[in-house]
MARFIZA-894436 format. One record per residue (C-alpha): residue number from 1; x, y, z. Coordinates in steps of 0.05 Angstrom, whole numbers. Layout:
+-----+--------+--------+--------+
: num :      X :      Y :      Z :
+-----+--------+--------+--------+
: NUM :      X :      Y :      Z :
...
+-----+--------+--------+--------+
//
This chain:
+-----+--------+--------+--------+
: num :      X :      Y :      Z :
+-----+--------+--------+--------+
:   1 :     91 :   -478 :   -224 :
:   2 :     40 :   -513 :   -182 :
:   3 :     49 :   -523 :   -107 :
:   4 :      6 :   -560 :    -58 :
:   5 :    -15 :   -525 :      6 :
:   6 :    -52 :   -550 :     67 :
:   7 :    -95 :   -486 :     72 :
:   8 :   -107 :   -467 :     -1 :
:   9 :   -103 :   -532 :    -39 :
:  10 :    -63 :   -528 :   -102 :
:  11 :    -36 :   -460 :   -122 :
:  12 :    -11 :   -439 :   -190 :
:  13 :     46 :   -390 :   -179 :
:  14 :     95 :   -356 :   -226 :
:  15 :    169 :   -364 :   -214 :
:  16 :    176 :   -289 :   -205 :
:  17 :    127 :   -292 :   -146 :
:  18 :    172 :   -337 :   -105 :
:  19 :    206 :   -301 :    -48 :
:  20 :    276 :   -328 :    -33 :
:  21 :    304 :   -328 :     38 :
:  22 :    377 :   -347 :     28 :
:  23 :    381 :   -364 :    103 :
:  24 :    307 :   -379 :    114 :
:  25 :    264 :   -343 :    165 :
:  26 :    287 :   -346 :    237 :
:  27 :    276 :   -416 :    264 :
:  28 :    261 :   -443 :    194 :
:  29 :    329 :   -437 :    162 :
:  30 :    319 :   -499 :    119 :
:  31 :    262 :   -467 :     80 :
:  32 :    285 :   -417 :     28 :
:  33 :    226 :   -412 :    -21 :
:  34 :    161 :   -378 :     -1 :
:  35 :    102 :   -345 :    -34 :
:  36 :     57 :   -290 :     -8 :
:  37 :    -17 :   -308 :    -11 :
:  38 :    -51 :   -240 :     -2 :
:  39 :   -118 :   -237 :     32 :
:  40 :   -135 :   -165 :     48 :
:  41 :   -102 :   -134 :    110 :
:  42 :    -71 :   -200 :    130 :
:  43 :    -42 :   -253 :     84 :
:  44 :     -2 :   -317 :     87 :
:  45 :     71 :   -329 :     75 :
:  46 :     67 :   -400 :     48 :
:  47 :    127 :   -446 :     42 :
:  48 :    137 :   -473 :    -28 :
:  49 :    177 :   -531 :      1 :
:  50 :    129 :   -554 :     56 :
:  51 :     54 :   -552 :     43 :
:  52 :     38 :   -550 :    118 :
:  53 :     83 :   -490 :    134 :
:  54 :     53 :   -421 :    129 :
:  55 :     53 :   -358 :    172 :
:  56 :      0 :   -304 :    178 :
:  57 :     33 :   -238 :    158 :
:  58 :     15 :   -166 :    153 :
:  59 :     49 :   -101 :    133 :
:  60 :     65 :    -67 :    200 :
:  61 :     55 :      2 :    169 :
:  62 :    -19 :    -17 :    157 :
:  63 :    -27 :    -21 :    233 :
:  64 :     24 :     31 :    256 :
:  65 :     38 :     88 :    208 :
:  66 :     94 :    111 :    254 :
:  67 :    129 :     43 :    254 :
:  68 :    203 :     55 :    244 :
:  69 :    263 :     11 :    233 :
:  70 :    331 :     13 :    200 :
:  71 :    360 :    -37 :    152 :
:  72 :    435 :    -38 :    158 :
:  73 :    480 :    -26 :     98 :
:  74 :    502 :    -99 :    103 :
:  75 :    430 :   -123 :    101 :
:  76 :    415 :    -76 :     43 :
:  77 :    474 :   -105 :      5 :
:  78 :    455 :   -177 :     23 :
:  79 :    386 :   -165 :     -7 :
:  80 :    410 :   -124 :    -66 :
:  81 :    369 :    -65 :    -46 :
:  82 :    389 :     -1 :    -81 :
:  83 :    337 :     45 :    -52 :
:  84 :    283 :     45 :      2 :
:  85 :    231 :     44 :    -54 :
:  86 :    251 :    -29 :    -66 :
:  87 :    234 :    -50 :      6 :
:  88 :    171 :    -87 :     25 :
:  89 :    161 :   -104 :     98 :
:  90 :    121 :   -159 :    130 :
:  91 :    111 :   -179 :    202 :
:  92 :     89 :   -247 :    227 :
:  93 :     22 :   -246 :    262 :
:  94 :     -1 :   -297 :    313 :
:  95 :    -76 :   -309 :    315 :
:  96 :    -96 :   -350 :    376 :
:  97 :   -165 :   -379 :    390 :
:  98 :   -183 :   -313 :    425 :
:  99 :   -174 :   -264 :    367 :
: 100 :   -170 :   -207 :    417 :
: 101 :   -102 :   -236 :    438 :
: 102 :    -74 :   -230 :    368 :
: 103 :     -1 :   -206 :    366 :
: 104 :     46 :   -180 :    313 :
: 105 :    122 :   -188 :    314 :
: 106 :    148 :   -117 :    306 :
: 107 :    218 :   -133 :    332 :
: 108 :    237 :   -181 :    275 :
: 109 :    205 :   -156 :    210 :
: 110 :    215 :   -192 :    144 :
: 111 :    248 :   -147 :     93 :
: 112 :    236 :   -163 :     20 :
: 113 :    269 :   -134 :    -40 :
: 114 :    208 :   -122 :    -83 :
: 115 :    248 :   -126 :   -148 :
: 116 :    290 :   -189 :   -136 :
: 117 :    244 :   -222 :    -85 :
: 118 :    302 :   -237 :    -39 :
: 119 :    283 :   -232 :     35 :
: 120 :    312 :   -234 :    104 :
: 121 :    280 :   -232 :    173 :
: 122 :    319 :   -181 :    213 :
: 123 :    322 :   -171 :    287 :
: 124 :    320 :    -97 :    305 :
: 125 :    366 :    -64 :    355 :
: 126 :    306 :    -32 :    388 :
: 127 :    278 :    -36 :    458 :
: 128 :    210 :     -6 :    439 :
: 129 :    183 :    -63 :    397 :
: 130 :    168 :   -134 :    418 :
: 131 :    158 :   -201 :    384 :
: 132 :     88 :   -204 :    414 :
: 133 :     57 :   -136 :    407 :
: 134 :    -18 :   -140 :    420 :
: 135 :    -49 :   -114 :    356 :
: 136 :   -124 :   -129 :    358 :
: 137 :   -147 :    -62 :    388 :
: 138 :   -100 :    -24 :    342 :
: 139 :   -127 :    -63 :    282 :
: 140 :   -199 :    -45 :    299 :
: 141 :   -180 :     28 :    309 :
: 142 :   -142 :     29 :    243 :
: 143 :   -201 :     -1 :    206 :
: 144 :   -249 :     50 :    236 :
: 145 :   -203 :    107 :    217 :
: 146 :   -200 :     82 :    145 :
: 147 :   -276 :     77 :    142 :
: 148 :   -282 :    149 :    166 :
: 149 :   -230 :    175 :    117 :
: 150 :   -264 :    138 :     59 :
: 151 :   -333 :    165 :     76 :
+-----+--------+--------+--------+
//
């Protein structure tokens, strides 16, 4: 199928690439169909239903190898997840004009069943993480560590 996007022009996507949010992401409950446009460390979660709606996203484990969260049994059942191997996790990233002030939402990750492509944004019962965790310095450190380990 072809979709129009404000950032990428027309995209040709396969039906099996569409991520379905039965309840929509938080604050965007009316939008159930999304596609992940990957672009290296950060990507875009693009609405299939609204060409102007897209979020910058990243895998929180790419920034924080010790990131931890639990998906409840109810959420696992809602998403049809049979094992943790079927879980893909994304976090919404906010990139303001001053890139050094970039933040990542670690408190409400998006959990995707990698087999069925069903997704849900969950709010963790955790006082350690925030919705606006400053990530720029950690991103630079992570990139430097990867360069050293690949050398």
